[in-house]
C-alpha positions as CSV (number, residue, x, y, z in Angstrom):
1,M,134.3,96.9,115.1
2,L,132.8,98.1,118.3
3,N,135.3,98.3,121.3
4,S,134.7,96.8,124.6
5,I,133.1,99.9,126.2
6,N,130.9,100.6,123.2
7,R,129.9,96.9,123.2
8,F,128.9,97.1,126.9
9,E,126.7,100.3,126.3
10,L,125.0,98.8,123.3
11,D,124.2,95.5,125.3
12,L,122.9,97.3,128.3
13,G,120.8,99.7,126.3
14,V,119.2,96.9,124.4
15,R,118.6,95.0,127.7
16,Y,116.7,98.0,129.0
17,V,114.5,98.0,126.0
18,R,113.8,94.2,126.4
19,A,113.5,94.0,130.2
20,K,110.2,93.8,132.2
21,R,110.4,97.1,134.2
22,R,109.1,97.1,137.7
23,N,107.1,100.1,136.7
24,S,104.5,98.8,134.1
25,F,103.3,102.3,133.4
26,I,106.8,103.1,132.0
27,S,106.5,100.1,129.7
28,F,103.0,101.3,128.7
29,I,104.4,104.9,127.8
30,S,107.3,103.3,125.7
31,M,104.8,101.2,123.8
32,V,102.6,104.3,123.1
33,S,105.7,106.2,121.8
34,M,106.7,103.4,119.7
35,L,103.3,103.0,118.1
36,G,102.9,106.7,117.6
37,I,105.9,106.9,115.7
38,A,104.8,103.9,113.5
39,L,101.4,105.4,112.7
40,G,102.9,108.7,112.1
41,V,105.6,107.3,109.7
42,A,102.8,105.2,108.1
43,A,100.5,108.0,107.7
44,L,103.0,110.1,106.1
45,I,104.1,107.5,103.6
46,I,100.4,106.7,102.6
47,V,99.4,110.4,102.4
48,I,102.5,111.4,100.1
49,A,102.0,108.3,98.0
50,V,98.3,109.2,97.3
51,M,99.4,112.8,96.6
52,N,102.2,111.7,94.1
53,G,99.6,109.1,92.5
54,F,96.9,111.9,92.4
55,Q,99.3,114.1,90.6
56,S,100.8,111.5,88.3
57,E,97.4,110.1,87.3
58,L,95.7,113.3,86.8
59,R,98.7,114.5,84.7
60,A,98.5,111.3,82.6
61,R,94.6,111.7,81.9
62,M,95.0,115.4,81.2
63,L,97.8,114.6,78.5
64,A,95.4,112.0,77.1
65,A,93.4,114.9,75.7
66,T,96.0,117.5,75.3
67,S,99.6,117.6,74.2
68,H,103.0,118.5,75.4
69,I,103.3,121.7,73.4
70,E,100.8,123.9,71.6
71,L,101.6,126.6,69.1
72,K,98.8,129.2,68.3
73,G,98.1,132.8,67.4
74,M,97.5,135.4,70.1
75,D,94.7,137.1,68.2
76,G,93.1,134.5,66.0
77,P,93.6,131.3,63.8
78,L,96.9,130.5,61.9
79,P,96.4,131.0,58.2
80,D,100.0,130.1,57.2
81,W,100.6,127.4,59.7
82,Q,102.0,125.1,57.0
83,R,105.3,127.0,57.0
84,F,106.0,126.3,60.6
85,V,105.6,122.4,59.9
86,P,109.3,122.0,58.4
87,T,110.9,124.0,61.2
88,L,109.1,122.2,64.0
89,K,109.7,118.8,62.5
90,S,113.5,119.5,62.4
91,Q,113.5,119.8,66.1
92,N,115.2,116.9,67.7
93,E,112.7,116.8,70.7
94,V,109.6,116.8,68.5
95,V,108.4,113.2,67.9
96,A,105.1,114.3,66.2
97,L,102.7,117.1,65.4
98,A,99.2,117.7,64.3
99,P,97.1,120.9,63.4
100,Y,93.7,121.4,65.1
101,V,90.7,123.7,65.1
102,Q,89.1,124.6,68.4
103,G,85.7,126.3,69.1
104,E,82.8,126.7,71.4
105,G,79.4,125.5,70.8
106,L,76.1,124.2,72.3
107,W,74.7,120.7,71.8
108,V,70.9,120.8,71.7
109,N,68.8,117.4,71.8
110,G,65.3,118.1,72.5
111,D,64.8,120.2,75.7
112,V,68.4,119.3,76.7
113,T,71.3,121.7,76.0
114,K,74.9,121.3,76.8
115,P,78.0,123.7,76.3
116,T,80.9,122.1,74.4
117,M,84.4,122.4,73.2
118,I,84.6,121.4,69.6
119,R,88.0,120.1,68.5
120,G,88.5,119.5,64.8
121,I,91.3,116.9,64.5
122,D,93.1,114.9,61.7
123,P,92.4,111.4,63.2
124,Q,95.7,109.8,61.9
125,A,97.8,112.8,63.3
126,E,96.0,113.1,66.5
127,S,96.9,109.4,67.3
128,Q,100.5,110.6,67.5
129,V,100.2,113.6,69.7
130,A,97.5,112.4,72.2
131,Q,96.1,109.0,73.6
132,V,92.4,109.5,72.8
133,H,92.3,106.6,70.6
134,Q,93.3,104.4,73.7
135,H,90.4,105.5,75.5
136,M,87.6,104.9,73.0
137,K,84.6,103.1,74.5
138,V,82.7,102.7,71.1
139,G,83.9,103.4,67.6
140,E,87.3,104.8,66.7
141,L,88.9,108.1,65.6
142,K,89.1,107.0,61.9
143,S,85.4,107.0,61.8
144,L,85.5,110.7,61.4
145,Q,85.7,111.4,57.7
146,P,85.6,114.7,55.9
147,G,82.3,115.8,54.8
148,E,80.3,113.2,56.7
149,W,79.9,115.5,59.7
150,G,80.6,112.7,62.3
151,V,81.2,113.6,66.0
152,I,83.0,111.5,68.8
153,L,81.6,112.7,72.1
154,G,82.9,112.2,75.8
155,I,80.8,109.6,77.4
156,D,79.5,111.9,80.4
157,L,78.5,114.5,77.8
158,A,76.7,111.8,75.7
159,R,74.9,110.5,78.8
160,S,73.9,114.0,80.0
161,L,72.4,114.7,76.4
162,G,70.7,111.2,76.4
163,V,72.1,110.0,73.0
164,R,74.0,107.1,71.8
165,V,76.1,106.0,68.7
166,G,74.4,106.4,65.5
167,E,72.0,109.0,66.5
168,K,71.9,112.6,65.2
169,I,72.4,115.6,67.3
170,A,72.3,119.4,66.5
171,L,75.2,121.8,67.2
172,M,74.7,125.5,67.6
173,I,77.6,127.8,67.3
174,P,77.9,131.5,68.1
175,Q,79.3,132.7,64.7
176,G,75.9,133.6,63.2
177,T,74.6,133.8,59.8
178,V,73.6,137.4,58.7
179,T,69.7,137.7,57.8
180,P,67.5,140.6,57.2
181,A,66.3,140.2,60.7
182,G,70.0,140.4,62.1
183,S,72.6,137.7,63.0
184,V,71.3,134.4,64.0
185,P,73.4,131.5,65.4
186,R,74.2,128.7,63.0
187,V,72.9,125.2,63.6
188,K,74.5,122.0,62.1
189,T,73.4,118.4,62.6
190,F,76.0,115.7,63.3
191,T,76.0,111.9,63.5
192,I,77.5,110.4,66.5
193,T,80.0,108.0,65.4
194,G,81.8,107.0,68.7
195,L,82.4,107.7,72.4
196,F,85.6,108.1,74.6
197,E,86.2,108.1,78.2
198,I,89.5,109.3,79.7
199,G,88.5,109.4,83.3
200,W,89.0,113.2,83.4
201,I,85.7,114.8,83.9
202,E,86.7,118.0,82.2
203,A,87.4,116.1,79.0
204,D,84.4,113.5,79.3
205,S,81.8,116.0,80.0
206,R,82.7,118.8,77.6
207,I,85.1,117.8,74.6
208,A,83.6,116.6,71.2
209,F,85.7,115.5,68.4
210,V,85.1,116.2,64.7
211,H,87.2,116.1,61.5
212,I,89.5,119.2,61.0
213,A,87.9,119.7,57.4
214,D,84.4,119.9,59.0
215,A,85.6,122.1,61.8
216,Q,87.1,124.6,59.1
217,R,84.0,124.7,57.4
218,L,81.9,124.9,60.6
219,Y,83.7,128.1,61.8
220,Q,84.6,129.3,58.4
221,L,88.2,129.4,58.7
222,G,89.1,128.1,55.1
223,D,92.6,126.5,55.4
224,A,93.5,128.2,58.6
225,V,93.9,126.3,61.8
226,T,93.7,127.3,65.6
227,G,97.0,125.9,66.3
228,I,99.4,123.1,66.2
229,R,100.0,120.4,68.7
230,M,103.2,118.7,69.5
231,N,104.5,115.6,71.3
232,L,108.0,115.5,72.6
233,K,110.2,112.4,73.5
234,D,110.3,113.7,77.1
235,L,107.3,115.7,78.4
236,M,109.3,116.9,81.4
237,Q,111.4,118.9,78.9
238,A,108.5,120.8,77.6
239,P,108.9,124.1,79.5
240,A,112.6,124.1,78.4
241,F,111.8,123.5,74.7
242,A,108.9,126.1,74.9
243,N,111.3,128.7,76.1
244,R,113.9,127.8,73.7
245,L,111.6,128.0,70.8
246,A,109.7,131.1,71.7
247,P,112.3,133.6,70.7
248,Q,112.4,132.1,67.3
249,L,108.6,132.7,66.7
250,P,107.3,135.8,64.8
251,S,105.4,138.2,66.8
252,G,101.7,137.5,67.3
253,Y,102.3,133.8,68.0
254,L,102.1,132.0,71.4
255,I,103.8,128.7,72.3
256,S,102.7,127.2,75.6
257,D,103.5,123.8,77.4
258,W,101.4,121.4,79.3
259,T,102.4,122.8,82.7
260,Q,101.3,126.3,81.7
261,Q,97.9,125.0,80.4
262,N,97.1,123.7,84.0
263,A,99.6,125.7,85.9
264,N,97.3,126.9,88.8
265,F,96.1,123.2,89.4
266,F,99.6,121.6,89.5
267,K,100.8,124.5,91.9
268,A,97.9,123.9,94.1
269,V,98.4,120.2,94.2
270,Q,102.2,120.7,94.9
271,L,101.4,123.3,97.7
272,E,98.9,120.8,99.3
273,K,101.6,118.1,99.2
274,R,104.0,120.4,101.0
275,V,101.4,121.3,103.7
276,M,100.3,117.9,104.3
277,Y,103.9,116.7,104.7
278,I,104.5,119.5,107.3
279,I,101.5,118.5,109.1
280,L,102.2,114.8,109.3
281,T,105.7,115.5,110.2
282,L,104.5,117.4,113.3
283,I,102.5,114.1,114.2
284,V,105.7,112.2,113.9
285,A,107.6,114.8,115.9
286,V,104.9,114.6,118.8
287,A,105.3,110.9,118.8
288,A,109.0,111.1,118.7
289,F,109.2,113.6,121.6
290,N,106.9,111.3,123.8
291,L,110.4,109.5,124.0
292,V,111.6,112.3,126.3
293,S,108.9,111.7,128.9
294,T,109.6,108.0,128.5
295,L,113.2,108.2,129.1
296,V,112.9,110.8,131.8
297,M,110.9,108.3,133.8
298,V,113.1,105.5,133.0
299,V,116.0,107.5,134.3
300,T,114.2,108.2,137.4
301,D,113.3,104.5,137.8
302,K,116.9,103.4,137.2
303,Q,118.7,105.9,139.3
304,S,120.1,103.2,141.7
305,D,121.2,101.2,138.7
306,I,123.0,104.1,137.1
307,A,124.6,104.9,140.6
308,I,126.0,101.3,140.9
309,L,127.4,101.5,137.2
310,R,129.0,104.8,138.1
311,T,130.7,103.2,141.2
312,L,131.9,100.3,139.1
313,G,133.7,102.9,136.9
314,A,131.4,103.5,134.2
315,R,132.0,107.1,132.7
316,P,129.2,109.7,132.6
317,G,129.4,109.5,128.7
318,S,128.9,105.7,128.9
319,I,125.7,106.4,130.9
320,L,124.6,108.8,128.4
321,Q,125.2,106.4,125.4
322,I,123.3,103.6,127.2
323,F,120.0,105.6,127.3
324,V,120.6,107.1,123.8
325,V,120.8,103.5,122.6
326,Q,117.6,102.6,124.4
327,G,115.6,105.6,123.0
328,T,117.2,105.1,119.4
329,I,116.0,101.4,119.4
330,I,112.6,102.4,120.4
331,G,112.5,105.0,117.6
332,V,114.1,102.5,115.0
333,I,111.6,99.9,115.9
334,G,108.6,102.3,115.5
335,T,109.9,103.7,112.4
336,L,110.3,100.3,110.8
337,I,106.8,99.2,111.8
338,G,105.4,102.3,110.4
339,L,107.4,101.7,107.2
340,F,106.1,98.2,106.8
341,L,102.5,99.4,107.3
342,G,102.9,102.4,105.2
343,L,104.1,100.6,102.2
344,L,101.6,97.6,102.5
345,V,98.8,100.1,102.5
346,A,100.3,102.4,99.8
347,L,101.0,99.5,97.6
348,N,97.5,98.0,98.0
349,L,95.5,101.1,98.4
350,N,92.8,100.5,96.0
351,T,92.0,97.2,97.6
352,V,92.0,98.7,101.1
353,V,89.8,101.5,99.9
354,G,87.4,99.4,98.1
355,A,87.0,97.0,101.1
356,I,86.3,100.1,103.3
357,E,83.7,101.5,100.8
358,K,82.1,98.3,100.6
359,L,82.0,97.6,104.3
360,F,80.7,101.0,105.3
361,N,78.7,101.9,102.0
362,V,80.7,105.2,101.5
363,T,82.4,106.6,98.4
364,F,85.8,108.3,99.0
365,I,86.1,109.6,95.3
366,D,83.6,111.9,93.8
367,K,84.8,112.3,90.2
368,T,82.8,115.5,89.7
369,V,85.0,116.9,92.6
370,Y,88.3,115.2,92.3
371,L,88.4,114.7,88.5
372,I,89.4,111.1,88.6
373,T,87.3,108.1,89.5
374,E,89.6,106.0,91.8
375,L,92.2,106.8,94.5
376,P,95.7,106.5,93.0
377,S,99.0,105.7,94.8
378,K,102.6,106.0,93.7
379,V,105.4,105.2,96.1
380,V,108.6,107.4,95.4
381,P,111.6,105.9,97.0
382,A,113.2,109.4,97.6
383,D,110.0,110.3,99.6
384,V,110.1,107.2,101.7
385,M,113.8,107.6,102.4
386,M,113.4,111.3,103.5
387,T,110.4,110.2,105.7
388,V,112.3,107.4,107.5
389,G,115.4,109.6,107.9
390,M,113.3,112.4,109.5
391,S,111.6,109.9,112.0
392,L,115.0,108.6,112.9
393,F,116.7,111.9,113.4
394,L,113.7,113.4,115.6
395,S,113.9,110.0,117.5
396,F,117.7,110.6,118.2
397,I,117.2,114.3,119.2
398,A,114.5,113.2,121.6
399,T,116.8,111.0,123.4
400,I,119.6,113.6,124.1
401,Y,118.2,115.5,127.0
402,P,117.0,112.5,129.2
403,S,120.3,110.6,128.5
404,W,122.2,113.9,129.6
405,R,120.3,113.9,132.6
406,A,121.2,110.3,133.4
407,S,124.9,111.0,132.9
408,R,124.5,113.8,135.7
409,V,123.0,111.5,138.3
410,N,125.1,111.7,141.6
411,P,125.9,108.1,142.8
412,A,125.9,109.2,146.4
413,E,122.7,111.0,146.4
414,A,121.1,108.1,144.4
415,L,122.1,105.4,147.0
416,R,121.5,107.5,150.0
417,Y,118.2,105.8,150.8
418,E,118.8,102.4,149.4
């Protein structure tokens, strides 16, 4: 419960905020400070939400085509991969695993050629370690049958090649066939049985799925595979699991997790998020420190009032608290307005962006550049609380000097010419 003197200081500080001042310019500067804080807080919440959403969405789309953990050989395929399966399945963290074969190739359709990454999979096992089956636009994974030489293409790859489901297409691979004239690339004809669209341009424009048995024959691996892919209960535990399992593997084997497979990209996103937070924090700081000039002018305008309060017995500390309350209220109101606007836009970002794109006939997200097709947003409560706390702290710090100056006003000097 506030005591009487604190109640007095609070009431007077609130009254100064609400009162119509004789100097309208001071009121205008106060409003600008409040709006500046609001816009800075809103911008910070929106941008950080977009960065979080971008990182989360891209991670989800990458993991739709990849797995949490991959085990493969350093110098080539794994001929004895079956002996690892019991050990891997016995790990509590492992939910499912699937062998795969991976190789490079070149699709040829008339005059059109496109490089590709061939991934040989077991359709049933693949559905447990990745989510490609959830992104099928035409057909399904089980359409891949051994010996039928079927292929499922990314939708962007199919468009660039100008092919549709049911048509045949030739694949040229670098592993050549030896002839009297030398080594020549081998060519195999596949039938397109399905199309997928993950929304990640790297997968949609490059990856092609075939049955693992066909891939083994194509790359002449026999029973060997390129590696084993694993899905864990908690993807965030993948680095710790990989570090724990690595010492148990024989020499010549490599284990990697999803953070290592795209390490540079995720580090770049995290660095960009930090830099953007610092830049936008400076905007909030500039708006918050506008309170300094606002309160200095208020103190100058209210010198006679301060002097009268002092002659009535108000302590310097009370005067200081009155102006701290006034400046803090301006900061709190600006922060709350910014919080409301920021959350309103961040939680409805796609609607807002879609309306702007339609109104001005522009495109903000080019999937060939940003790897995704829409602007994501993810509001993290901890980030919002940190933003609000930072804004309130800066607003409070900005009130200290003007309030201290008000407490040092000499009543005799202030009333000399009144």
